[in-house]
N, CA, C, O and the ligand as a Tripos MOL2 file, in Angstrom:
@<TRIPOS>MOLECULE
protein
  309   307    78     0     0
PROTEIN
NO_CHARGES

@<TRIPOS>ATOM
      1 N         -16.8830   13.0110    7.7460 N.3       1 MET1
      2 CA        -15.7900   12.0810    8.0640 C.3       1 MET1
      3 C         -15.0760   12.5800    9.3200 C.2       1 MET1
      4 O         -14.7000   13.7480    9.4130 O.2       1 MET1
      5 N         -14.8980   11.6860   10.2720 N.am      2 ALA2
      6 CA        -14.1820   12.0460   11.5010 C.3       2 ALA2
      7 C         -12.7200   12.3520   11.1820 C.2       2 ALA2
      8 O         -12.1330   11.7740   10.2670 O.2       2 ALA2
      9 N         -12.1590   13.2520   11.9380 N.am      3 ARG3
     10 CA        -10.7670   13.6010   11.6830 C.3       3 ARG3
     11 C          -9.8710   12.4290   12.1080 C.2       3 ARG3
     12 O          -9.9500   11.9670   13.2460 O.2       3 ARG3
     13 N          -9.0310   11.9550   11.2010 N.am      4 PRO4
     14 CA         -8.1780   10.8270   11.5720 C.3       4 PRO4
     15 C          -7.1130   11.2360   12.5770 C.2       4 PRO4
     16 O          -6.6270   12.3660   12.5600 O.2       4 PRO4
     17 N          -6.7620   10.3140   13.4430 N.am      5 SER5
     18 CA         -5.7710   10.6520   14.4640 C.3       5 SER5
     19 C          -4.3650   10.7000   13.8610 C.2       5 SER5
     20 O          -4.0340    9.9530   12.9400 O.2       5 SER5
     21 N          -3.5780   11.5760   14.3950 N.am      6 VAL6
     22 CA         -2.2010   11.7530   13.9230 C.3       6 VAL6
     23 C          -1.4120   10.4560   14.1100 C.2       6 VAL6
     24 O          -0.5780   10.0930   13.2810 O.2       6 VAL6
     25 N          -1.6920    9.7770   15.2080 N.am      7 THR7
     26 CA         -0.9830    8.5250   15.4800 C.3       7 THR7
     27 C          -1.2930    7.4930   14.4080 C.2       7 THR7
     28 O          -0.4050    6.7900   13.9260 O.2       7 THR7
     29 N          -2.5630    7.4130   14.0460 N.am      8 ARG8
     30 CA         -2.9340    6.4020   13.0380 C.3       8 ARG8
     31 C          -2.2970    6.7580   11.6920 C.2       8 ARG8
     32 O          -1.8170    5.8750   10.9810 O.2       8 ARG8
     33 N          -2.2900    8.0370   11.3430 N.am      9 ILE9
     34 CA         -1.6530    8.4400   10.0820 C.3       9 ILE9
     35 C          -0.1850    8.0210   10.0850 C.2       9 ILE9
     36 O           0.3160    7.4800    9.0990 O.2       9 ILE9
     37 N           0.4970    8.2740   11.1990 N.am     10 ALA10
     38 CA          1.9190    7.9240   11.2880 C.3      10 ALA10
     39 C           2.1100    6.4190   11.1390 C.2      10 ALA10
     40 O           3.0330    5.9700   10.4590 O.2      10 ALA10
     41 N           1.2340    5.6400   11.7780 N.am     11 GLN11
     42 CA          1.3560    4.1760   11.6990 C.3      11 GLN11
     43 C           1.1380    3.6830   10.2780 C.2      11 GLN11
     44 O           1.8550    2.8050    9.7970 O.2      11 GLN11
     45 N           0.1420    4.2530    9.6100 N.am     12 VAL12
     46 CA         -0.1910    3.8020    8.2630 C.3      12 VAL12
     47 C           0.9020    4.2120    7.2730 C.2      12 VAL12
     48 O           1.2380    3.4540    6.3630 O.2      12 VAL12
     49 N           1.4490    5.4060    7.4550 N.am     13 LYS13
     50 CA          2.5700    5.8330    6.5930 C.3      13 LYS13
     51 C           3.7520    4.8840    6.7510 C.2      13 LYS13
     52 O           4.4090    4.5190    5.7760 O.2      13 LYS13
     53 N           4.0080    4.4920    7.9920 N.am     14 GLU14
     54 CA          5.1020    3.5730    8.2730 C.3      14 GLU14
     55 C           4.8590    2.2250    7.5770 C.2      14 GLU14
     56 O           5.7670    1.6380    6.9900 O.2      14 GLU14
     57 N           3.6070    1.7550    7.6610 N.am     15 GLN15
     58 CA          3.2300    0.4900    7.0490 C.3      15 GLN15
     59 C           3.3650    0.5770    5.5230 C.2      15 GLN15
     60 O           3.8430   -0.3640    4.8880 O.2      15 GLN15
     61 N           2.9490    1.6910    4.9420 N.am     16 ALA16
     62 CA          3.0280    1.8800    3.4930 C.3      16 ALA16
     63 C           4.4790    1.8690    3.0300 C.2      16 ALA16
     64 O           4.7910    1.3550    1.9550 O.2      16 ALA16
     65 N           5.3660    2.4380    3.8460 N.am     17 ALA17
     66 CA          6.7880    2.5040    3.4920 C.3      17 ALA17
     67 C           7.4710    1.1610    3.7160 C.2      17 ALA17
     68 O           8.3520    0.7750    2.9480 O.2      17 ALA17
     69 N           7.0690    0.4490    4.7620 N.am     18 ALA18
     70 CA          7.7070   -0.8260    5.1030 C.3      18 ALA18
     71 C           7.2510   -1.9320    4.1620 C.2      18 ALA18
     72 O           8.0120   -2.8560    3.8750 O.2      18 ALA18
     73 N           6.0100   -1.8470    3.6770 N.am     19 GLY19
     74 CA          5.5020   -2.8500    2.7460 C.3      19 GLY19
     75 C           4.3460   -3.6330    3.3230 C.2      19 GLY19
     76 O           4.3760   -4.0810    4.4690 O.2      19 GLY19
     77 N           3.3180   -3.7870    2.4920 N.am     20 VAL20
     78 CA          2.1700   -4.6040    2.8660 C.3      20 VAL20
     79 C           2.2360   -5.8910    2.0550 C.2      20 VAL20
     80 O           2.9840   -5.9700    1.0810 O.2      20 VAL20
     81 N           1.4710   -6.8870    2.4430 N.am     21 ASP21
     82 CA          1.4480   -8.1590    1.7080 C.3      21 ASP21
     83 C           0.8160   -7.9750    0.3400 C.2      21 ASP21
     84 O          -0.1430   -7.2190    0.1860 O.2      21 ASP21
     85 N           1.3590   -8.6720   -0.6550 N.am     22 TYR22
     86 CA          0.7660   -8.6680   -1.9830 C.3      22 TYR22
     87 C           0.2070  -10.0470   -2.2650 C.2      22 TYR22
     88 O           0.8990  -11.0500   -2.0930 O.2      22 TYR22
     89 N          -1.0380  -10.0990   -2.6940 N.am     23 SER23
     90 CA         -1.6650  -11.3620   -3.0630 C.3      23 SER23
     91 C          -1.8520  -11.3910   -4.5760 C.2      23 SER23
     92 O          -2.4030  -10.4430   -5.1370 O.2      23 SER23
     93 N          -1.4050  -12.4640   -5.2600 N.am     24 PRO24
     94 CA         -1.5820  -12.5430   -6.7180 C.3      24 PRO24
     95 C          -3.0610  -12.4490   -7.1100 C.2      24 PRO24
     96 O          -3.3860  -11.9910   -8.2050 O.2      24 PRO24
     97 N          -3.9400  -12.8770   -6.2300 N.am     25 ARG25
     98 CA         -5.3590  -12.8720   -6.5330 C.3      25 ARG25
     99 C          -5.9950  -11.5280   -6.1750 C.2      25 ARG25
    100 O          -6.8170  -11.0060   -6.9270 O.2      25 ARG25
    101 N          -5.6190  -10.9870   -5.0540 N.am     26 LEU26
    102 CA         -6.3030   -9.7930   -4.5350 C.3      26 LEU26
    103 C          -5.4790   -8.5150   -4.6730 C.2      26 LEU26
    104 O          -5.9920   -7.4210   -4.4370 O.2      26 LEU26
    105 N          -4.2150   -8.6420   -5.0520 N.am     27 GLY27
    106 CA         -3.3740   -7.4570   -5.1400 C.3      27 GLY27
    107 C          -2.9800   -6.9580   -3.7580 C.2      27 GLY27
    108 O          -2.9230   -7.7310   -2.8010 O.2      27 GLY27
    109 N          -2.7100   -5.6680   -3.6620 N.am     28 ALA28
    110 CA         -2.3100   -5.0710   -2.3880 C.3      28 ALA28
    111 C          -3.4170   -4.1280   -1.9300 C.2      28 ALA28
    112 O          -4.0290   -3.4200   -2.7300 O.2      28 ALA28
    113 N          -3.6480   -4.1390   -0.6540 N.am     29 ARG29
    114 CA         -4.6900   -3.2710   -0.1140 C.3      29 ARG29
    115 C          -4.0690   -2.0650    0.5650 C.2      29 ARG29
    116 O          -3.0140   -2.1410    1.1950 O.2      29 ARG29
    117 N          -4.7610   -0.9620    0.4130 N.am     30 CYS30
    118 CA         -4.3220    0.2650    1.0720 C.3      30 CYS30
    119 C          -4.3790    0.0710    2.5830 C.2      30 CYS30
    120 O          -5.4090   -0.3460    3.1140 O.2      30 CYS30
    121 N          -3.2810    0.3690    3.2850 N.am     31 PRO31
    122 CA         -3.3060    0.1650    4.7340 C.3      31 PRO31
    123 C          -4.2270    1.1530    5.4590 C.2      31 PRO31
    124 O          -4.5480    0.9650    6.6330 O.2      31 PRO31
    125 N          -4.6460    2.1970    4.7560 N.am     32 TRP32
    126 CA         -5.5710    3.1340    5.4000 C.3      32 TRP32
    127 C          -7.0270    2.7020    5.2060 C.2      32 TRP32
    128 O          -7.7510    2.5090    6.1830 O.2      32 TRP32
    129 N          -7.4530    2.5510    3.9610 N.am     33 CYS33
    130 CA         -8.8820    2.3390    3.7050 C.3      33 CYS33
    131 C          -9.2170    0.8970    3.3560 C.2      33 CYS33
    132 O         -10.3900    0.5240    3.3500 O.2      33 CYS33
    133 N          -8.2050    0.0760    3.0640 N.am     34 GLY34
    134 CA         -8.4780   -1.3300    2.7890 C.3      34 GLY34
    135 C          -8.8850   -1.6240    1.3550 C.2      34 GLY34
    136 O          -9.1170   -2.7810    1.0020 O.2      34 GLY34
    137 N          -8.9740   -0.5820    0.5180 N.am     35 LYS35
    138 CA         -9.3320   -0.8330   -0.8830 C.3      35 LYS35
    139 C          -8.0870   -1.2450   -1.6600 C.2      35 LYS35
    140 O          -6.9550   -0.9720   -1.2620 O.2      35 LYS35
    141 N          -8.3390   -1.9100   -2.7760 N.am     36 ARG36
    142 CA         -7.2390   -2.3690   -3.6120 C.3      36 ARG36
    143 C          -6.5100   -1.1550   -4.1830 C.2      36 ARG36
    144 O          -7.1370   -0.2420   -4.7200 O.2      36 ARG36
    145 N          -5.2070   -1.1500   -4.0660 N.am     37 ALA37
    146 CA         -4.4100   -0.0110   -4.5270 C.3      37 ALA37
    147 C          -3.8150   -0.3150   -5.9010 C.2      37 ALA37
    148 O          -3.3110   -1.4120   -6.1410 O.2      37 ALA37
    149 N          -3.8790    0.6640   -6.7940 N.am     38 ARG38
    150 CA         -3.4150    0.4560   -8.1680 C.3      38 ARG38
    151 C          -1.8800    0.4510   -8.2450 C.2      38 ARG38
    152 O          -1.2030    1.2690   -7.6230 O.2      38 ARG38
    153 N          -1.3630   -0.4940   -9.0250 N.am     39 ILE39
    154 CA          0.0870   -0.6260   -9.2000 C.3      39 ILE39
    155 C           0.6040    0.4500  -10.1470 C.2      39 ILE39
    156 O           0.0000    0.6800  -11.1940 O.2      39 ILE39
    157 N           1.7000    1.1110   -9.8080 N.am     40 TYR40
    158 CA          2.3290    1.9920  -10.7920 C.3      40 TYR40
    159 C           3.7600    1.5800  -11.0990 C.2      40 TYR40
    160 O           4.3460    2.0870  -12.0560 O.2      40 TYR40
    161 N           4.3320    0.6890  -10.3290 N.am     41 ALA41
    162 CA          5.6750    0.2000  -10.6490 C.3      41 ALA41
    163 C           5.8380   -1.2120  -10.1150 C.2      41 ALA41
    164 O           5.4170   -1.5290   -9.0030 O.2      41 ALA41
    165 N           6.4560   -2.0490  -10.9280 N.am     42 THR42
    166 CA          6.7090   -3.4350  -10.5250 C.3      42 THR42
    167 C           8.1900   -3.7270  -10.7050 C.2      42 THR42
    168 O           8.7400   -3.5360  -11.7900 O.2      42 THR42
    169 N           8.8140   -4.1790   -9.6680 N.am     43 GLN43
    170 CA         10.2340   -4.5090   -9.7160 C.3      43 GLN43
    171 C          10.3960   -5.9630  -10.1590 C.2      43 GLN43
    172 O           9.4840   -6.7730   -9.9910 O.2      43 GLN43
    173 N          11.5580   -6.2910  -10.7240 N.am     44 PRO44
    174 CA         11.7950   -7.7120  -11.0460 C.3      44 PRO44
    175 C          11.9230   -8.5450   -9.7660 C.2      44 PRO44
    176 O          12.1790   -8.0270   -8.6790 O.2      44 PRO44
    177 N          11.7350   -9.8510   -9.9410 N.am     45 TRP45
    178 CA         11.9290  -10.7450   -8.8020 C.3      45 TRP45
    179 C          13.3760  -10.6620   -8.3330 C.2      45 TRP45
    180 O          14.3040  -10.6410   -9.1410 O.2      45 TRP45
    181 N          13.5500  -10.6160   -7.0500 N.am     46 ILE46
    182 CA         14.8810  -10.7390   -6.4560 C.3      46 ILE46
    183 C          14.7970  -11.9090   -5.4960 C.2      46 ILE46
    184 O          14.1120  -11.8520   -4.4750 O.2      46 ILE46
    185 N          15.5140  -12.9800   -5.8480 N.am     47 GLU47
    186 CA         15.3730  -14.2280   -5.0960 C.3      47 GLU47
    187 C          13.8890  -14.6020   -5.0650 C.2      47 GLU47
    188 O          13.2970  -14.8440   -6.1170 O.2      47 GLU47
    189 N          13.2970  -14.6530   -3.9120 N.am     48 LEU48
    190 CA         11.9100  -15.1210   -3.8160 C.3      48 LEU48
    191 C          10.9240  -13.9950   -3.5350 C.2      48 LEU48
    192 O           9.7690  -14.2490   -3.1920 O.2      48 LEU48
    193 N          11.3720  -12.7620   -3.6770 N.am     49 THR49
    194 CA         10.4480  -11.6700   -3.3840 C.3      49 THR49
    195 C          10.3730  -10.6770   -4.5240 C.2      49 THR49
    196 O          11.3340  -10.4790   -5.2670 O.2      49 THR49
    197 N           9.2250  -10.0660   -4.6450 N.am     50 ARG50
    198 CA          9.0090   -9.0510   -5.6570 C.3      50 ARG50
    199 C           8.3150   -7.8630   -5.0070 C.2      50 ARG50
    200 O           7.3240   -8.0020   -4.2900 O.2      50 ARG50
    201 N           8.8760   -6.6900   -5.2850 N.am     51 ILE51
    202 CA          8.3500   -5.4470   -4.7170 C.3      51 ILE51
    203 C           7.5170   -4.7370   -5.7740 C.2      51 ILE51
    204 O           7.8840   -4.6900   -6.9480 O.2      51 ILE51
    205 N           6.4010   -4.1930   -5.3400 N.am     52 ARG52
    206 CA          5.5930   -3.3380   -6.2090 C.3      52 ARG52
    207 C           5.2920   -2.0400   -5.4710 C.2      52 ARG52
    208 O           5.3390   -1.9640   -4.2430 O.2      52 ARG52
    209 N           4.9810   -1.0210   -6.2710 N.am     53 TYR53
    210 CA          4.5630    0.2400   -5.6580 C.3      53 TYR53
    211 C           3.1740    0.5840   -6.1500 C.2      53 TYR53
    212 O           2.8560    0.4280   -7.3290 O.2      53 TYR53
    213 N           2.3670    1.0440   -5.2460 N.am     54 HIS54
    214 CA          0.9510    1.2900   -5.5150 C.3      54 HIS54
    215 C           0.5750    2.6840   -5.0300 C.2      54 HIS54
    216 O           1.2550    3.3050   -4.2130 O.2      54 HIS54
    217 N          -0.5530    3.1420   -5.5850 N.am     55 ARG55
    218 CA         -1.1830    4.3360   -5.0290 C.3      55 ARG55
    219 C          -2.6610    4.0520   -4.8360 C.2      55 ARG55
    220 O          -3.3050    3.4280   -5.6800 O.2      55 ARG55
    221 N          -3.1810    4.5130   -3.7290 N.am     56 CYS56
    222 CA         -4.6050    4.3690   -3.4730 C.3      56 CYS56
    223 C          -5.3430    5.4550   -4.2550 C.2      56 CYS56
    224 O          -4.9010    6.6020   -4.3220 O.2      56 CYS56
    225 N          -6.4730    5.0710   -4.8400 N.am     57 GLU57
    226 CA         -7.2380    6.0370   -5.6330 C.3      57 GLU57
    227 C          -8.6160    6.3110   -5.0360 C.2      57 GLU57
    228 O          -9.4940    6.8550   -5.7070 O.2      57 GLU57
    229 N          -8.7960    5.9400   -3.8010 N.am     58 ASN58
    230 CA        -10.0560    6.2020   -3.1140 C.3      58 ASN58
    231 C         -10.1010    7.6820   -2.6970 C.2      58 ASN58
    232 O          -9.2820    8.1470   -1.9050 O.2      58 ASN58
    233 N         -11.0600    8.3890   -3.2430 N.am     59 GLY59
    234 CA        -11.1450    9.8280   -2.9940 C.3      59 GLY59
    235 C         -11.3100   10.2280   -1.5410 C.2      59 GLY59
    236 O         -11.0510   11.3740   -1.1760 O.2      59 GLY59
    237 N         -11.7430    9.2850   -0.7060 N.am     60 ASN60
    238 CA        -11.9360    9.6040    0.7140 C.3      60 ASN60
    239 C         -10.7810    9.1370    1.5890 C.2      60 ASN60
    240 O         -10.8670    9.1760    2.8170 O.2      60 ASN60
    241 N          -9.7130    8.7000    0.9600 N.am     61 CYS61
    242 CA         -8.6280    8.0840    1.7330 C.3      61 CYS61
    243 C          -7.4920    9.0740    1.9700 C.2      61 CYS61
    244 O          -7.1120    9.8340    1.0800 O.2      61 CYS61
    245 N          -6.9670    9.0470    3.1740 N.am     62 VAL62
    246 CA         -5.8690    9.9410    3.5460 C.3      62 VAL62
    247 C          -4.6300    9.6710    2.6830 C.2      62 VAL62
    248 O          -3.9670   10.6080    2.2400 O.2      62 VAL62
    249 N          -4.3240    8.4110    2.4480 N.am     63 LEU63
    250 CA         -3.1300    8.0970    1.6490 C.3      63 LEU63
    251 C          -3.2960    8.5550    0.2060 C.2      63 LEU63
    252 O          -2.3420    9.0210   -0.4160 O.2      63 LEU63
    253 N          -4.5050    8.4210   -0.3230 N.am     64 ALA64
    254 CA         -4.7550    8.8930   -1.6840 C.3      64 ALA64
    255 C          -4.6170   10.4090   -1.7420 C.2      64 ALA64
    256 O          -4.0280   10.9480   -2.6780 O.2      64 ALA64
    257 N          -5.1550   11.0880   -0.7480 N.am     65 ALA65
    258 CA         -5.1350   12.5510   -0.7290 C.3      65 ALA65
    259 C          -3.7120   13.0880   -0.6220 C.2      65 ALA65
    260 O          -3.4020   14.1380   -1.1860 O.2      65 ALA65
    261 N          -2.8490   12.3800    0.0940 N.am     66 THR66
    262 CA         -1.4840   12.8560    0.2820 C.3      66 THR66
    263 C          -0.5390   12.3140   -0.7900 C.2      66 THR66
    264 O           0.6200   12.7220   -0.8570 O.2      66 THR66
    265 N          -1.0310   11.3920   -1.6310 N.am     67 GLY67
    266 CA         -0.1950   10.8730   -2.7130 C.3      67 GLY67
    267 C           0.9300    9.9690   -2.2510 C.2      67 GLY67
    268 O           1.9030    9.7610   -2.9760 O.2      67 GLY67
    269 N           0.8050    9.4400   -1.0680 N.am     68 ILE68
    270 CA          1.8380    8.5520   -0.5290 C.3      68 ILE68
    271 C           1.7940    7.2210   -1.2560 C.2      68 ILE68
    272 O           0.7210    6.6620   -1.4830 O.2      68 ILE68
    273 N           2.9620    6.7160   -1.6190 N.am     69 SER69
    274 CA          2.9640    5.4390   -2.3080 C.3      69 SER69
    275 C           3.0080    4.3050   -1.2970 C.2      69 SER69
    276 O           3.5520    4.4330   -0.2000 O.2      69 SER69
    277 N           2.4170    3.1930   -1.7090 N.am     70 ILE70
    278 CA          2.3110    2.0100   -0.8650 C.3      70 ILE70
    279 C           3.1860    0.9350   -1.4780 C.2      70 ILE70
    280 O           3.0110    0.5660   -2.6390 O.2      70 ILE70
    281 N           4.1140    0.4420   -0.7070 N.am     71 LYS71
    282 CA          4.9750   -0.6370   -1.1760 C.3      71 LYS71
    283 C           4.3250   -1.9660   -0.8350 C.2      71 LYS71
    284 O           3.7480   -2.1220    0.2410 O.2      71 LYS71
    285 N           4.4190   -2.9360   -1.7620 N.am     72 SER72
    286 CA          3.9210   -4.2660   -1.4150 C.3      72 SER72
    287 C           5.0060   -5.2860   -1.6900 C.2      72 SER72
    288 O           5.8900   -5.0800   -2.5210 O.2      72 SER72
    289 N           4.9150   -6.3700   -0.9810 N.am     73 ILE73
    290 CA          5.9090   -7.4330   -1.0870 C.3      73 ILE73
    291 C           5.1990   -8.7440   -1.3950 C.2      73 ILE73
    292 O           4.3360   -9.1950   -0.6420 O.2      73 ILE73
    293 N           5.5820   -9.3450   -2.5160 N.am     74 GLU74
    294 CA          5.0680  -10.6740   -2.8580 C.3      74 GLU74
    295 C           6.1820  -11.6750   -2.6030 C.2      74 GLU74
    296 O           7.3250  -11.4670   -3.0110 O.2      74 GLU74
    297 N           5.8430  -12.7450   -1.9340 N.am     75 VAL75
    298 CA          6.8290  -13.7770   -1.6400 C.3      75 VAL75
    299 C           6.4080  -15.0520   -2.3370 C.2      75 VAL75
    300 O           5.2760  -15.5100   -2.1810 O.2      75 VAL75
    301 N           7.3230  -15.6300   -3.1100 N.am     76 ASP76
    302 CA          7.0260  -16.8600   -3.8440 C.3      76 ASP76
    303 C           7.0960  -18.0410   -2.8820 C.2      76 ASP76
    304 O           8.0800  -18.2370   -2.1690 O.2      76 ASP76
    305 N           6.0260  -18.8130   -2.8900 N.am     77 GLY77
    306 CA          5.9870  -19.9770   -2.0080 C.3      77 GLY77
    307 C           5.5950  -19.5420   -0.6380 C.2      77 GLY77
    308 O           5.5000  -20.3680    0.2690 O.2      77 GLY77
    309 ZN         -6.7100    4.1510    0.6770 Zn       78 ZN78
@<TRIPOS>BOND
     1     1     2 1
     2     2     3 1
     3     3     4 2
     4     3     5 am
     5     5     6 1
     6     6     7 1
     7     7     8 2
     8     7     9 am
     9     9    10 1
    10    10    11 1
    11    11    12 2
    12    11    13 am
    13    13    14 1
    14    14    15 1
    15    15    16 2
    16    15    17 am
    17    17    18 1
    18    18    19 1
    19    19    20 2
    20    19    21 am
    21    21    22 1
    22    22    23 1
    23    23    24 2
    24    23    25 am
    25    25    26 1
    26    26    27 1
    27    27    28 2
    28    27    29 am
    29    29    30 1
    30    30    31 1
    31    31    32 2
    32    31    33 am
    33    33    34 1
    34    34    35 1
    35    35    36 2
    36    35    37 am
    37    37    38 1
    38    38    39 1
    39    39    40 2
    40    39    41 am
    41    41    42 1
    42    42    43 1
    43    43    44 2
    44    43    45 am
    45    45    46 1
    46    46    47 1
    47    47    48 2
    48    47    49 am
    49    49    50 1
    50    50    51 1
    51    51    52 2
    52    51    53 am
    53    53    54 1
    54    54    55 1
    55    55    56 2
    56    55    57 am
    57    57    58 1
    58    58    59 1
    59    59    60 2
    60    59    61 am
    61    61    62 1
    62    62    63 1
    63    63    64 2
    64    63    65 am
    65    65    66 1
    66    66    67 1
    67    67    68 2
    68    67    69 am
    69    69    70 1
    70    70    71 1
    71    71    72 2
    72    71    73 am
    73    73    74 1
    74    74    75 1
    75    75    76 2
    76    75    77 am
    77    77    78 1
    78    78    79 1
    79    79    80 2
    80    79    81 am
    81    81    82 1
    82    82    83 1
    83    83    84 2
    84    83    85 am
    85    85    86 1
    86    86    87 1
    87    87    88 2
    88    87    89 am
    89    89    90 1
    90    90    91 1
    91    91    92 2
    92    91    93 am
    93    93    94 1
    94    94    95 1
    95    95    96 2
    96    95    97 am
    97    97    98 1
    98    98    99 1
    99    99   100 2
   100    99   101 am
   101   101   102 1
   102   102   103 1
   103   103   104 2
   104   103   105 am
   105   105   106 1
   106   106   107 1
   107   107   108 2
   108   107   109 am
   109   109   110 1
   110   110   111 1
   111   111   112 2
   112   111   113 am
   113   113   114 1
   114   114   115 1
   115   115   116 2
   116   115   117 am
   117   117   118 1
   118   118   119 1
   119   119   120 2
   120   119   121 am
   121   121   122 1
   122   122   123 1
   123   123   124 2
   124   123   125 am
   125   125   126 1
   126   126   127 1
   127   127   128 2
   128   127   129 am
   129   129   130 1
   130   130   131 1
   131   131   132 2
   132   131   133 am
   133   133   134 1
   134   134   135 1
   135   135   136 2
   136   135   137 am
   137   137   138 1
   138   138   139 1
   139   139   140 2
   140   139   141 am
   141   141   142 1
   142   142   143 1
   143   143   144 2
   144   143   145 am
   145   145   146 1
   146   146   147 1
   147   147   148 2
   148   147   149 am
   149   149   150 1
   150   150   151 1
   151   151   152 2
   152   151   153 am
   153   153   154 1
   154   154   155 1
   155   155   156 2
   156   155   157 am
   157   157   158 1
   158   158   159 1
   159   159   160 2
   160   159   161 am
   161   161   162 1
   162   162   163 1
   163   163   164 2
   164   163   165 am
   165   165   166 1
   166   166   167 1
   167   167   168 2
   168   167   169 am
   169   169   170 1
   170   170   171 1
   171   171   172 2
   172   171   173 am
   173   173   174 1
   174   174   175 1
   175   175   176 2
   176   175   177 am
   177   177   178 1
   178   178   179 1
   179   179   180 2
   180   179   181 am
   181   181   182 1
   182   182   183 1
   183   183   184 2
   184   183   185 am
   185   185   186 1
   186   186   187 1
   187   187   188 2
   188   187   189 am
   189   189   190 1
   190   190   191 1
   191   191   192 2
   192   191   193 am
   193   193   194 1
   194   194   195 1
   195   195   196 2
   196   195   197 am
   197   197   198 1
   198   198   199 1
   199   199   200 2
   200   199   201 am
   201   201   202 1
   202   202   203 1
   203   203   204 2
   204   203   205 am
   205   205   206 1
   206   206   207 1
   207   207   208 2
   208   207   209 am
   209   209   210 1
   210   210   211 1
   211   211   212 2
   212   211   213 am
   213   213   214 1
   214   214   215 1
   215   215   216 2
   216   215   217 am
   217   217   218 1
   218   218   219 1
   219   219   220 2
   220   219   221 am
   221   221   222 1
   222   222   223 1
   223   223   224 2
   224   223   225 am
   225   225   226 1
   226   226   227 1
   227   227   228 2
   228   227   229 am
   229   229   230 1
   230   230   231 1
   231   231   232 2
   232   231   233 am
   233   233   234 1
   234   234   235 1
   235   235   236 2
   236   235   237 am
   237   237   238 1
   238   238   239 1
   239   239   240 2
   240   239   241 am
   241   241   242 1
   242   242   243 1
   243   243   244 2
   244   243   245 am
   245   245   246 1
   246   246   247 1
   247   247   248 2
   248   247   249 am
   249   249   250 1
   250   250   251 1
   251   251   252 2
   252   251   253 am
   253   253   254 1
   254   254   255 1
   255   255   256 2
   256   255   257 am
   257   257   258 1
   258   258   259 1
   259   259   260 2
   260   259   261 am
   261   261   262 1
   262   262   263 1
   263   263   264 2
   264   263   265 am
   265   265   266 1
   266   266   267 1
   267   267   268 2
   268   267   269 am
   269   269   270 1
   270   270   271 1
   271   271   272 2
   272   271   273 am
   273   273   274 1
   274   274   275 1
   275   275   276 2
   276   275   277 am
   277   277   278 1
   278   278   279 1
   279   279   280 2
   280   279   281 am
   281   281   282 1
   282   282   283 1
   283   283   284 2
   284   283   285 am
   285   285   286 1
   286   286   287 1
   287   287   288 2
   288   287   289 am
   289   289   290 1
   290   290   291 1
   291   291   292 2
   292   291   293 am
   293   293   294 1
   294   294   295 1
   295   295   296 2
   296   295   297 am
   297   297   298 1
   298   298   299 1
   299   299   300 2
   300   299   301 am
   301   301   302 1
   302   302   303 1
   303   303   304 2
   304   303   305 am
   305   305   306 1
   306   306   307 1
   307   307   308 2
@<TRIPOS>SUBSTRUCTURE
     1 MET1         2 RESIDUE 1 A MET
     2 ALA2         6 RESIDUE 1 A ALA
     3 ARG3        10 RESIDUE 1 A ARG
     4 PRO4        14 RESIDUE 1 A PRO
     5 SER5        18 RESIDUE 1 A SER
     6 VAL6        22 RESIDUE 1 A VAL
     7 THR7        26 RESIDUE 1 A THR
     8 ARG8        30 RESIDUE 1 A ARG
     9 ILE9        34 RESIDUE 1 A ILE
    10 ALA10       38 RESIDUE 1 A ALA
    11 GLN11       42 RESIDUE 1 A GLN
    12 VAL12       46 RESIDUE 1 A VAL
    13 LYS13       50 RESIDUE 1 A LYS
    14 GLU14       54 RESIDUE 1 A GLU
    15 GLN15       58 RESIDUE 1 A GLN
    16 ALA16       62 RESIDUE 1 A ALA
    17 ALA17       66 RESIDUE 1 A ALA
    18 ALA18       70 RESIDUE 1 A ALA
    19 GLY19       74 RESIDUE 1 A GLY
    20 VAL20       78 RESIDUE 1 A VAL
    21 ASP21       82 RESIDUE 1 A ASP
    22 TYR22       86 RESIDUE 1 A TYR
    23 SER23       90 RESIDUE 1 A SER
    24 PRO24       94 RESIDUE 1 A PRO
    25 ARG25       98 RESIDUE 1 A ARG
    26 LEU26      102 RESIDUE 1 A LEU
    27 GLY27      106 RESIDUE 1 A GLY
    28 ALA28      110 RESIDUE 1 A ALA
    29 ARG29      114 RESIDUE 1 A ARG
    30 CYS30      118 RESIDUE 1 A CYS
    31 PRO31      122 RESIDUE 1 A PRO
    32 TRP32      126 RESIDUE 1 A TRP
    33 CYS33      130 RESIDUE 1 A CYS
    34 GLY34      134 RESIDUE 1 A GLY
    35 LYS35      138 RESIDUE 1 A LYS
    36 ARG36      142 RESIDUE 1 A ARG
    37 ALA37      146 RESIDUE 1 A ALA
    38 ARG38      150 RESIDUE 1 A ARG
    39 ILE39      154 RESIDUE 1 A ILE
    40 TYR40      158 RESIDUE 1 A TYR
    41 ALA41      162 RESIDUE 1 A ALA
    42 THR42      166 RESIDUE 1 A THR
    43 GLN43      170 RESIDUE 1 A GLN
    44 PRO44      174 RESIDUE 1 A PRO
    45 TRP45      178 RESIDUE 1 A TRP
    46 ILE46      182 RESIDUE 1 A ILE
    47 GLU47      186 RESIDUE 1 A GLU
    48 LEU48      190 RESIDUE 1 A LEU
    49 THR49      194 RESIDUE 1 A THR
    50 ARG50      198 RESIDUE 1 A ARG
    51 ILE51      202 RESIDUE 1 A ILE
    52 ARG52      206 RESIDUE 1 A ARG
    53 TYR53      210 RESIDUE 1 A TYR
    54 HIS54      214 RESIDUE 1 A HIS
    55 ARG55      218 RESIDUE 1 A ARG
    56 CYS56      222 RESIDUE 1 A CYS
    57 GLU57      226 RESIDUE 1 A GLU
    58 ASN58      230 RESIDUE 1 A ASN
    59 GLY59      234 RESIDUE 1 A GLY
    60 ASN60      238 RESIDUE 1 A ASN
    61 CYS61      242 RESIDUE 1 A CYS
    62 VAL62      246 RESIDUE 1 A VAL
    63 LEU63      250 RESIDUE 1 A LEU
    64 ALA64      254 RESIDUE 1 A ALA
    65 ALA65      258 RESIDUE 1 A ALA
    66 THR66      262 RESIDUE 1 A THR
    67 GLY67      266 RESIDUE 1 A GLY
    68 ILE68      270 RESIDUE 1 A ILE
    69 SER69      274 RESIDUE 1 A SER
    70 ILE70      278 RESIDUE 1 A ILE
    71 LYS71      282 RESIDUE 1 A LYS
    72 SER72      286 RESIDUE 1 A SER
    73 ILE73      290 RESIDUE 1 A ILE
    74 GLU74      294 RESIDUE 1 A GLU
    75 VAL75      298 RESIDUE 1 A VAL
    76 ASP76      302 RESIDUE 1 A ASP
    77 GLY77      306 RESIDUE 1 A GLY
    78 ZN78       309 GROUP 0 **** ****
């Protein structure tokens, strides 16, 4: 595996913290490896949005290896 660039790691960490899109059908994808990330916490709906927290479980993924949580945002409508 090629060594990932520091810049890309920083960008992906930022994306994981800021929130990725959540699809009711597909769930949330890890911003690093693109695989579906498992939910470990689901917040109640607030107005039209719902926040979830995920962790990637792909053994080859930087986010999985560092245990960084991925926030996702579902928007109703
Ligand atoms: Zn991943």
